[in-house]
C-alpha positions in Angstrom: -51.8 -98.3 32.5 -50.7 -101.9 30.6 -49.0 -102.3 27.6 -47.1 -104.2 25.5 -44.5 -101.7 24.1 -43.2 -98.4 23.9 -40.3 -96.9 21.9 -38.2 -97.1 20.5 -38.3 -100.9 21.4 -41.8 -101.3 19.8 -42.8 -102.7 16.5 -45.3 -100.7 15.5 -48.2 -98.4 16.2 -49.4 -99.8 19.6 -46.1 -98.4 21.2 -46.4 -95.2 19.8 -50.2 -94.7 20.8 -49.2 -95.5 24.1 -46.1 -92.8 24.0 -48.0 -90.1 22.9 -51.2 -91.0 24.8 -49.5 -91.4 28.1 -47.1 -88.0 27.2 -50.8 -86.1 26.1 -52.3 -87.5 29.7 -49.4 -86.4 32.6 -49.4 -83.1 30.8 -52.9 -82.7 32.3 -52.0 -84.2 35.7 -52.2 -88.2 35.4 -50.3 -90.0 37.3 -49.1 -92.7 35.7 -47.5 -96.2 36.0 -47.0 -97.9 32.8 -45.8 -101.7 33.4 -44.3 -103.5 30.3 -43.4 -107.2 30.2 -40.0 -106.3 29.7 -36.7 -104.3 31.3 -35.0 -101.2 29.3 -34.3 -97.9 29.6 -36.8 -95.5 28.0 -35.6 -92.4 28.5 -38.8 -91.4 29.9 -39.6 -88.5 32.5 -43.6 -88.2 32.3 -44.4 -91.1 33.9 -42.7 -94.5 36.2 -42.3 -97.1 33.6 -41.9 -100.5 35.3 -41.0 -103.9 34.3 -43.4 -106.5 35.1 -40.9 -109.0 35.3 -37.1 -108.5 34.6 -37.0 -110.4 31.8 -34.3 -108.2 29.0 -36.0 -106.7 26.2 -34.3 -108.9 23.4 -36.5 -112.0 25.0 -40.1 -109.9 24.3 -38.9 -108.2 21.0 -40.2 -109.4 18.3 -39.9 -107.7 14.6 -42.5 -106.2 12.7 -45.1 -109.6 13.2 -46.0 -109.1 17.3 -49.8 -110.0 17.4 -50.3 -112.2 14.8 -47.7 -115.2 15.0 -45.6 -116.5 17.3 -42.2 -116.3 15.8 -40.1 -113.9 17.5 -37.3 -112.0 15.5 -33.8 -111.5 18.0 -32.0 -108.2 17.1 -29.0 -110.5 16.1 -30.7 -111.4 13.3 -32.3 -115.0 14.3 -35.7 -116.3 14.6 -37.5 -118.8 17.3 -40.9 -120.0 18.0 -42.3 -119.2 20.8 -45.4 -119.3 22.5 -46.8 -116.0 22.9 -49.3 -117.2 25.1 -46.2 -118.2 28.3 -45.6 -114.3 27.6 -49.3 -113.1 28.3 -49.7 -115.8 31.3 -46.2 -114.5 32.6 -47.0 -111.2 32.7 -50.6 -111.9 34.1 -49.3 -113.4 37.3 -46.7 -110.5 37.5 -49.5 -107.6 37.6 -51.1 -109.6 40.2 -48.2 -109.7 42.1 -47.5 -105.7 41.4 -50.8 -104.4 42.1 -51.0 -105.5 45.9 -48.1 -103.2 46.9 -49.9 -100.2 44.7 -52.8 -97.6 45.1 -54.3 -97.0 41.6 -57.5 -95.8 40.9 -58.0 -97.4 37.9 -56.3 -99.7 35.2 -56.1 -99.1 31.4 -54.8 -101.9 29.1 -53.9 -102.0 26.0 -54.7 -104.7 23.5 -55.8 -108.2 24.3 -52.0 -108.9 25.8 -52.8 -107.4 28.8 -56.2 -108.0 29.3 -56.2 -111.2 31.1 -53.3 -108.8 33.9 -56.4 -106.1 33.4 -58.9 -108.6 34.3 -56.6 -109.7 37.1 -56.3 -106.3 38.3 -59.6 -105.9 38.6 -60.6 -109.1 40.6 -57.6 -108.2 43.0 -58.1 -104.3 43.4 -62.1 -103.9 42.8 -61.1 -101.1 40.5 -62.2 -100.6 37.5 -60.7 -101.1 33.8 -61.1 -99.6 30.9 -59.6 -101.8 28.2 -58.3 -99.5 25.0 -58.5 -101.9 21.6 -56.0 -101.2 19.3 -56.8 -104.2 16.8 -59.1 -107.3 17.4 -58.1 -110.4 15.8 -60.3 -110.1 13.1 -57.6 -107.6 11.9 -54.6 -109.2 12.8 -55.8 -112.3 10.8 -56.7 -110.0 7.9 -60.6 -110.3 8.1 -60.9 -114.3 8.6 -61.9 -115.2 12.3 -58.3 -115.9 13.7 -57.0 -117.5 16.6 -59.7 -118.7 18.7 -57.6 -118.5 21.9 -57.6 -114.7 21.0 -61.1 -114.3 20.2 -62.0 -116.1 23.7 -59.6 -113.6 25.5 -61.0 -110.8 23.6 -64.9 -111.9 24.3 -64.5 -112.4 27.7 -62.7 -108.8 28.6 -64.9 -107.0 26.4 -68.0 -108.4 28.8 -65.8 -107.9 32.2 -64.7 -104.8 31.1 -66.1 -101.6 33.0 -65.4 -99.4 29.8 -64.6 -99.7 26.4 -62.3 -97.5 24.0 -61.9 -98.3 20.6 -59.6 -96.0 18.3 -62.4 -95.5 15.1 -65.4 -96.2 14.5 -65.3 -98.9 12.4 -63.2 -100.5 15.2 -66.0 -99.5 17.6 -68.4 -101.4 14.7 -66.8 -104.4 14.2 -66.1 -105.5 18.3 -69.9 -105.1 18.5 -70.3 -106.9 15.5 -67.8 -109.9 16.6 -68.7 -110.0 20.7 -72.0 -108.3 20.3 -71.4 -105.6 22.7 -73.7 -103.1 23.0 -72.1 -100.2 21.4 -73.2 -97.6 24.4 -71.0 -99.4 26.3 -67.3 -98.3 23.6 -65.9 -95.3 23.6 -64.2 -94.0 20.0 -60.9 -92.2 20.8 -59.1 -91.2 17.9 -55.6 -91.7 17.2 -54.0 -88.7 16.8 -50.2 -87.4 15.7 -49.0 -83.9 16.6 -46.9 -81.3 14.3 -44.9 -80.8 16.6 -43.7 -84.3 17.1 -42.4 -83.9 13.6 -38.6 -84.0 13.6 -36.9 -81.8 11.3 -35.4 -83.3 8.4 -31.7 -83.4 8.1 -28.6 -84.7 5.5 -29.7 -85.9 2.5 -32.3 -88.5 1.8 -30.9 -92.0 2.2 -32.5 -93.7 -0.7 -30.2 -92.0 -2.7 -30.5 -94.1 -6.3 -34.4 -93.3 -5.5 -33.4 -89.7 -4.9 -31.4 -89.5 -8.3 -34.1 -91.4 -10.2 -36.8 -88.8 -9.2 -34.7 -86.2 -10.4 -34.7 -88.3 -14.8 -38.4 -87.9 -14.3 -39.4 -91.1 -11.8 -42.1 -91.1 -9.0 -42.5 -92.8 -6.2 -45.1 -94.9 -4.0 -44.6 -95.7 -0.5 -46.0 -97.8 1.8 -44.5 -98.6 5.7 -45.4 -101.3 8.2 -45.8 -104.6 8.8 -45.8 -107.6 5.8 -48.9 -109.4 6.9 -52.0 -110.4 5.3 -53.9 -107.6 7.2 -52.5 -105.3 5.2 -53.4 -106.1 2.0 -49.8 -105.6 0.3 -50.9 -108.7 -2.0 -53.4 -106.2 -3.6 -51.2 -103.5 -3.7 -49.1 -105.5 -5.7 -50.9 -106.5 -8.3 -52.3 -102.7 -8.3 -48.8 -101.3 -8.8 -48.7 -104.1 -12.2 -51.0 -102.2 -13.4 -50.0 -98.7 -13.0 -46.7 -99.6 -14.7 -47.9 -100.7 -17.8 -49.1 -96.4 -17.8 -46.4 -95.2 -16.0 -43.7 -97.6 -16.1 -41.0 -94.8 -14.5 -42.6 -95.5 -11.3 -41.2 -97.1 -7.9 -42.6 -99.1 -5.1 -40.7 -98.7 -2.2 -42.0 -101.1 0.9 -40.6 -100.2 4.8 -41.1 -103.1 6.9 -41.2 -106.6 7.9 -43.2 -109.8 8.8 -44.1 -113.3 7.6 -45.5 -112.3 4.5 -42.1 -110.7 3.3 -40.9 -113.6 1.0 -43.9 -114.7 -0.1 -44.6 -110.8 -1.8 -40.6 -110.9 -3.3 -42.1 -114.1 -5.2 -45.3 -112.3 -6.2 -43.7 -109.1 -7.3 -41.2 -111.9 -9.3 -44.0 -113.2 -10.7 -46.0 -110.0 -12.2 -43.1 -109.2 -13.8 -42.6 -106.0 -11.2 -39.5 -106.8 -9.4 -37.6 -104.5 -10.8 -39.6 -101.1 -9.7 -40.0 -102.7 -6.7 -37.6 -101.8 -3.2 -37.9 -103.9 0.3 -36.2 -101.5 2.2 -37.0 -104.3 5.5 -37.7 -102.9 8.9 -36.2 -99.4 9.6 -36.9 -96.5 12.2 -35.8 -92.7 12.7 -34.1 -91.2 9.8 -34.2 -94.2 7.7 -37.3 -94.3 8.4 -38.7 -91.2 7.8 -37.1 -90.3 4.7 -39.3 -93.4 3.1 -41.9 -90.7 3.0 -40.3 -87.5 2.2 -39.1 -89.4 -1.0 -42.1 -90.4 -1.9 -44.7 -89.0 -4.2 -47.7 -90.8 -2.5 -48.0 -93.1 0.3 -50.1 -96.0 0.2 -52.4 -97.8 2.9 -54.1 -101.0 1.0 -55.1 -102.3 4.6 -57.7 -105.0 4.4 -58.7 -103.9 8.2 -57.1 -101.0 9.7 -58.2 -99.9 12.9 -56.8 -96.7 12.6 -53.3 -96.7 10.8 -51.1 -93.9 12.3 -48.8 -93.9 9.2 -50.5 -92.3 7.1 -50.8 -89.2 9.5 -46.5 -89.7 9.5 -47.1 -89.3 5.9 -48.9 -86.3 5.5 -46.8 -84.4 8.5 -43.5 -86.0 6.2 -44.9 -84.1 3.1 -46.3 -87.0 1.3 -50.2 -87.5 0.3 -51.9 -90.4 1.0 -54.3 -93.0 -0.8 -55.9 -95.2 2.2 -58.8 -98.2 2.6 -62.2 -97.2 3.0 -61.9 -100.1 5.6 -59.3 -98.1 8.0 -59.9 -95.2 11.0 -57.7 -92.9 9.9 -59.8 -92.3 7.2 -62.7 -90.9 9.3 -60.3 -88.3 10.4 -58.8 -87.4 7.4 -61.5 -86.8 4.5 -58.8 -84.8 2.0 -57.2 -88.6 0.7 -57.5 -90.7 -1.4 -60.1 -93.9 -0.2 -60.1 -97.3 -1.8 -61.9 -100.5 -1.1 -58.8 -102.7 -0.2 -60.1 -105.1 -2.8 -60.3 -102.9 -5.5 -56.9 -103.1 -7.5 -58.4 -101.6 -10.3 -59.4 -98.2 -8.5 -56.0 -98.6 -6.4 -54.1 -98.6 -9.9 -56.2 -95.4 -11.3 -55.9 -93.3 -8.6 -52.3 -94.4 -7.5 -51.8 -93.6 -11.8 -53.5 -90.4 -11.4 -51.2 -89.2 -9.1 -48.2 -89.8 -10.3 -48.8 -88.1 -13.4 -50.1 -85.1 -12.0 -47.9 -83.5 -9.7 -50.4 -80.9 -9.0 -52.9 -83.5 -8.5 -50.6 -84.6 -5.6 -50.1 -81.2 -4.5 -53.7 -79.9 -3.8 -54.2 -83.3 -2.0 -50.7 -82.9 0.1 -51.6 -78.9 1.1 -55.8 -80.0 2.2 -54.8 -82.9 4.1 -51.5 -81.1 5.8 -54.5 -78.3 7.2 -56.5 -81.3 8.9 -53.1 -82.8 10.2 -51.9 -79.3 11.4 -55.8 -79.1 13.5 -55.1 -83.1 15.2 -54.3 -83.5 18.6 -53.4 -85.7 21.5 -54.9 -83.2 23.8 -57.9 -84.1 22.3 -57.6 -87.9 23.0 -56.1 -86.7 26.9 -59.0 -85.0 27.6 -61.5 -87.4 26.5 -59.7 -90.4 28.4 -59.8 -87.8 31.6 -63.6 -88.3 31.5 -63.8 -92.0 30.6 -61.4 -92.3 34.4 -63.3 -89.5 35.8 -67.2 -91.7 34.5 -65.9 -94.9 35.9 -64.0 -94.0 39.4 -66.9 -92.2 40.7 -69.2 -94.9 40.0 -67.3 -97.1 42.5 -67.0 -93.9 44.5 -63.4 -93.7 44.6 -61.7 -90.2 45.0 -60.3 -89.3 41.7 
């Protein structure tokens, strides 16, 4: 397994998805060696975690702008600009050295950062490779063409892969459209979130001011994720401006970081809504979970969201969700509100309806939680094992 991050050193949902999928696969007997581009203690006992080269996590860890910027944020808070492609090249070379001393049945690689390493492993070992697509460059570029080198890596890798796994039908269709890959080469394996992985809430909610104001009749709308062009947050701020005209006792809580942060702070001021918008920054653990718990509605207005695990997390922690129709999670959760990312008026109408109607809020969450509770990473693991068996059988390697 080739991946760029694992919790707790992840900057987004990619690391969480890799961790949960591997845990489910290991329970079904898969022997996994997960190769990362950095060295750190992850406290994982269900698979072997190997550093491709011995750099520390601070050398590779980035803020919530992991895959669409060259700006690295280090743990002491300072920023430096590096070429992400040098890291990709180092990783590819290191993996090529590692695989010669190991025996694998199959190589499973996650997203473009690891695809070149997967192709190198296939060249050396002759083993089949499965490329797991959590996003493509058009996603990360907010619907635009994006970086041509990223697109070239994706295009070549998709052509040479033995099998491609997309996290949603939405992503599968984009791969077919952007790279002319036939649909029968791509399998959809949705992400999940197991109810058993929910962390029981304890202590007071850290958002004390918002909690207090809710006792005075205010409501909270929340969003969590990278603050990048992909996430469609300017549209959310414009919609929230219209919400406040009809429901002035409403707050917007934004949890996350990224290159659009200061642009959004300025936009909130220009729209005259800064007093009702809170930027909480990048959060983990309880502060992250408490954002869901304090909210009356979670909004994910992404321009293009291959899946959107945060929506499932929100449901798990007690909050109904409004998601863009351009998201993969809308394929597995039907009891939620959905809008086109560009339809600011529809977004404002639906947010207003929830914050003004507690019965609607509770019904939405109750129904979505029933769907959520039936989801499991075991289903994804079963599909992956079937894909492994099919690809291994084609090359005659004993599974």
